[in-house]
Residue, then its C-alpha position, 0 to 999 in steps of 0.5 A: x314315177x314320171x320320166x322327168x325325175x331321171x337325170x339326163x345321161x351324160x353326152x359327149x362333146x359335139x365336136x369330139x373326133x368320135x362319140x365313144x365317150x357317150x355312154x349307152x343309155x341302159x335299156x328299160x326292163x320292157x323297151x317295147x312297152x312304151x308303145x302302149x303307154x300314154x305319158x308313162x301310164x300303160x293303156x288298157x287292153x280291152x274289147x278284143x277278148x274274142x280275137x285273143x282267144x282265137x290266137x290262143x286256140x291256134x297255138x294250142x292246136x299246133x302244139x297238139x297236132x304238130x301242124x303249121x297254122x297261119x293267122x292274118x291280123x288285119x285292121x286300120x291304123x290305130x285299131x290295135x293290131x300290134x297290141x293284140x299280138x303283144x297281149x297274145x305273147x303275154x297271155x301264153x307266157x311263151x318263155x315259160x311254156x318253152x315256145x320260141x318267138x321270132x319277129x320281123x317287120x317289112x318296110x316300104x323302104x326296102x329294095x325289091x331284092x332285099x333279104x331284110x325279112x330273113x335278116x331280121x329273123x336271124x338277128x332275133x334268133x341269134x341275139x345280134x342287133x343291127x350294129x353288132x361288129x362283124x367279128x362278134x357276129x361271126x363268133x356268135x354264129x360259129x358258137x351257136x351253129x356248131x351245136x346244130x350243124x355237122x362239122x363238115x358243113x359248119x363253115x359253109x353254114x356260117x358263111x350262108x347265115x353271114x350272107x343273110x345278115x349282110x356281112x361282107x363275104x371273102x373275095x370270089x372268083x373272076x367274072x364268069x366263074x362266080x357262083x350265081x346269086x340266085x343260087x346263093x340266095x336259095x342256099x342261104x334261105x334254105x339254111x335259114x329254113x333248116x335252122x328253123x326246122x331244127x328249132x321247131x323240132x326242139x320246141x314250138x315256134x311262133x313267127x310274127x311278120x308285121x307290116x306285111x302290107x309292105x312285103x316285097x316279092x323277096x319277102x313273099x318268096x321267103x314266106x313261101x319257103x317258110x310255109x313249105x319247109x315248116x308245113x308239118x311242124x308245130x309252127x304258128x305264123x302271124x301276119x300283121x297287115x292293114x288289109x287282109x292277106x288273100x288266101x291264094x297268097x298263102x296257099x295254106x290253112x289261113x285264119x283271118x282275124x279282122x279288127x273292127x272299131x271297138x264298141x262304145x262300152x270297151x271304148x269307155x273303159x279305155x278312156x276311163x283307164x287313160x284318165x284314171x288320174x283325173x279325180x272327177x271325170x266329167x261324163x260329158x268329156x267321156x262321151x265326147x271323146x268316145x264319140x270323136x274316136x269312133x271306136x279307134x283306141x289309137x286315136x283315143x290315146x293320141x287325143x289324150x296326149x294332145x290334151x296333155x300337150x296343150x295344157x288342157x290336162x295338167x300333170x300334178x304328179x299323183x293326179x291330173x287336173x282338168x281345165x274344164x273351161x278350156x276343154x269346153x272350147x276345144x274342138x278335138x281332131x277326128x283322125x290320127x293324121x289330124x291329131x299328129x298335125x295338131x301335136x306338131x303345131x303345138x310344139x314349142x319353138x326349140x322343141x320343134x327345131x330339135x325334132x326337125x333335125x331328127x326328122x331329117x334322119x327319118x323315123x330314127x335319129x341319133x343324139x350325136x347327129x343332133x349335136x353335130x347339126x346344132x353347132x351351126x347356131x353357135x357359128x351364127x352367134x359367134x360363140x364357137x369357143x363355147x363348143x369346147x369350153x362348156x357343156x351347155x349345148x349338150x345339156x340343153x339338147x339332153x333336157x329337151x330330149x327327155x322332155x319330148x320323151x315324157x310327152x310321148x313324142x319320141x322314145x328311146x331305142x335300145x338298138x341304136x344301129x350305130x356303134x357307141x351312139x344313143x338313138x331315139x325314134x319318133x313315137x308316131x311316124x306321121x308326126x315325123x313326116x309332118x315335121x319334115x315337110x314343114x322344113x324350108x327346101x333350102x334348109x332341108x338340103x343343108x341339114x341333109x348335107x350335115x347328116x350325110x357328113x356326120x354319118x359318113x364319119x361315124x358309121x361303119x364303113x363296111x356296111x353297104x346299108x349305111x353307105x346307101x343312107x349316106x348317099x341318100x342324104x347327099x342326094x337329098x342335099x343336092x350334092x350329086x357328086x358326093x351322093x354318086x360316090x357313096x352309092x358307088x361305094x355302097x354298091x361295091x360293098x353289096x357286091x362283096x357280100x353277094x348282094x349283086x342285084x342290090x349292087x346293080x341297083x346302087x350302081x344305077x342310082x350313082x349313074x343317074x346322078x352323073x353326066x359326061x362331066x364325071x366320065x372318070x368315075x362313070x368309067x369305074x362304075x360301068x366297069x363294076x356294073x358290067x362285072x356284076x351283071x356278068x356274075x348274074x348271067x345278065x349278058x345283055x345288060x353287061x354288054x350295055x354297060x361295056x358300051x357305056x364304058x366305051x363311050x365315057x372312056x372316049x369322052x376322057x380319052x382314056x384308052x385303058x378304060x376302053x381296054x377294060x371294056x373290050x377285055x370284058x366283052x371278050x371274056x363274055x364271048x369266050x364264056x359263050x364259046x364264041x372264040x373268034x369274036x372273043x379273040x378279036x375283042x381281046x386283041x383290041x383290048x391288048x393294043x389299047x392296054x399297050x398304048x396306055x402302058x397298063x401292064x396289068x391289063x396286058x397281063x389280063x388279056x394274055x391270061x384270057x387268050x391263053x384260056x381260049x387256046x386251052x379250051x379250043x384245043x386246036x393244033x399245039x393249043x397247049x403250047x400256045x396257051x403256055x406261051x401266053x401264061x408265061x408272058x403274063x407271068x413275066x409282066x406280073x412279076x414286074x408289077x409285083x402283084x403277088x395275087x396275080x402272079x399266083x394266078x399265072x403260076x397256077x395256069x402254067x402249072x395246069x398246062x405243064x401237068x397236061x403236057x406231062x411235065x410233072x416237075x415243072x407243074x409241081x414247082x409252079x403250084x408250089x410257088x403259087x401255094x406259098x404266095x396264096x398262104x402268105x396272103x391268106x387268100x383262101x379262094x386263090x389257095x383253093x384254086x391252086x390246091x386243085x392243080x396240086x392235088x392233080x399232080x399227086x393223083x397223076x404221080x400215084x400219091x393218092x393219099x396226098x391227093x385226097x388230103x389236098x383236095x379235101x382241104x380245097x373242098x373245105x376252103x371252097x365251102x368257107x368262101x362260098x364258091x360252089x363251082x369250085x366245091x363241085x370241081x373238088x367233089x368231082x375230083x374226090x369222087x373220081x379218086x374214090x372210084x379208083x380206090x373202089x369206094x363206090x358208095x362214097x364216090x356215088x355221094x360225091x359225084x351226085x353232089x358235084x353234078x347237082x351243083x354243076x347243074x344248078x350253076x349251069x357249069x356244063x364242063x363240070x357236068x360233062x366230067x361228072x357224067x363221065x365219072x358216073x358212067x364209069x361207076x355204073x360200069x364198075x357195078x355192071x349196070x351197062x345200060x345206065x353206063x352207056x346212057x351216061x357216057x352218051x350224055x357226057x359226050x353230048x354235054x362235052x360237045x356243047x362246051x366247044x372244048x376238046x380236052x373235056x370232049x376227049x376225056x368223055x370219048x375215052x371213057x365211052x371207049x373204055x365202057x364199050x371195050x368192057x362190054x365187048x370183053x364181058x360178052x354183054x349183049x347190045x342194049x336196044x339204045x346202042x344198036x351197031x358194032x360195039x368194037x367199031x364204036x369203041x375204036x372210033x371213040x378212042x381214035x377221035x380222043x387220040x386225035x384231039x389230045x395230039x392236036x392240043x399237046x395233052x400228053x397226060x391224057x394222050x398216054x391214058x387213051x393210047x394205053x386204053x386203046x392198046x389194051x382193047x386191041x390186044x384183047x381183040x387180037x390186033x397185036x401189031x397195032x396194039x403193041x405200037x400204041x402200048x409202046x408209045x403210051x409206055x414211053x410217055x408214062x415212063x417220062x412222067x414217072x422219071x420226073x415224079 
């Protein structure tokens, strides 16, 4: 039955606030089958038996030998690449044979950093089409993955898959402590690979990647990862491209299937099948069409469509009637592009106008958008009341769409990509391009502005991809200011999902549209751009963004923006260990914030200056750090920003604990925890749990410490903060050492160290090496213990921080002391006097802790050094050290 017999779906009023009244059109039984139909009649597949058998042979081979195979199906447009792949799917009955199928498609519109291929595979895998609400996506991921992933890693797996799907991730740490985006990309893709490895362990897997000609570097990296991860599994990867993929690009066994033009006999069969409703098909027409198509079945199909559109063939229902006289005078186009041009030229005016509206959206358009853009005609005609009083416009557009669909010009899209919206796509992208190019420039810009306005209102606001499309429409419509706003918003959303390279691209696109007359918004954009480059470790680019921020802040004479630039410059310098330079920048930032009355800015400066005191470890550094944090807290209480208050409280708690003021530390952490839990701030809560666990540890409440740090580790995994996860694992590993759980300690410390190396976190690396040296010492592996302790000291020295260096020196002293006590011979790498070296390490550590005012670590070091001297018979000095350590520990115990 012809599609024209279907009743039009009821559409919403074009000016309604939302389009929720629009019913989604039910998908057809085989929504993709329309690709291989001409006016509702399925086309014939023939002439590709050899190629089809080659594909079938490959799938048989991988099932038998459990070895991955890669196939490239290549050929010019119209030769039937996609049709061959679809027939392959049908011929082997994948579902019936228990073969899993996943498909994806490359796009020339994607950013070089896009993870679109991975996203498409996952959406296909989990049944989550574009536009599925975020909450539903996460729920589905959790339900499916809990049957695959170990419970302790489930939350992390859900977050990583969510990242690949482009879903927003929770807030993360301040610039300089974020996880690296490259590491996150690698971990997320590794999760995809692990998931596919699980799938292929259950049943054979076929991956189809179409339009590989448009593959980006990221697409190729994803393919490389798939090839490596699934190497010895029953996996078939099919690449569909116009040009054959080179063997060296794959680096694996590659089967080439190159489609050539069909021979005359199969082409004749195709024509006869296409025109099977014609009762008496003239031989001359048959020969003419076959000759003109030159072996291209796609061109042949388009020629038949063109004949039907022009009325050279008339659809009489059960049969088609040929207009022989008209056909004799008709010259058929000789290429797919020329057919597209003729098809567009043959449209009725109203049909062309409607399709021009759709072409502005691109290959896919939405009915609601057409309704909105069509209202302009009513304004011109002066019949605006009709927009609300009748359904004439709705019915008219609906009838036109069904007519165009019956002509194979457009096709219904089962996946709309927008909530509650009915979507169509152009059957031939070339026709969409031809229609778009014919629109006069001024009208084209107007339509882009209308499209942007409609999408901005109707599309999900949390999708950076949609916001980027809105921005592109505004830009194409000549509204640079609105476009820049939308690109900026898209960049912020991309950054919140850790798509940081993409965020930088979007910020740059916004910047390129603006000049000094928009310095206010440029300040905000450059500020976020600097932060994002810092996250990526691109310090030169971040510095350049800060310089631009300084320029635009001067243009508008806004000192608080200049303060933010110097704050970031100081923060970067501090992270690189350039403390003097950092202090100068932060001092200037402080003065600028003071001038503008920006209390949040002043507080931020005080926090950064306090950290410099803390990290440098100069004389009375902890006292000075505490002073900065207390001043910051006082200011933050005035602004009533609870998240910032909790941050200051946590920093204060850390200093109190280091100085041995356990009660004050516990009170600070407790208040911070109450705020974090009330705000449901998982990341902030995890950071505060680090300190609260340390309080329990120092007070000997080891079960409580383990419980708190374990909760923190789970939270760190949920929010995707690997740096924090490494800190938690290192702390738990150290606790296991104390409890003599050596196997568990080795696992935790190994994971923590690998993560810290991956992130370039030298401070955590040094602490992990220190604990690994202690573990080796407990096992009597003296040579390894000395090597690790030596590396920990070297790593700590590279950080420029005296606190971590003092801890590593104390541990080295303890290991050397244990060797002296056990009578172990000196290993070749450690020639010299062990007693003197141990004493030197202890003395140096004591000096650092005294200078900083770190009473907690000082007491530990005094006790360790005193015990060592006592063993060596240096009684008087040992008693003094132990007495001093005892007094400090007694004070801590009384507070606890």
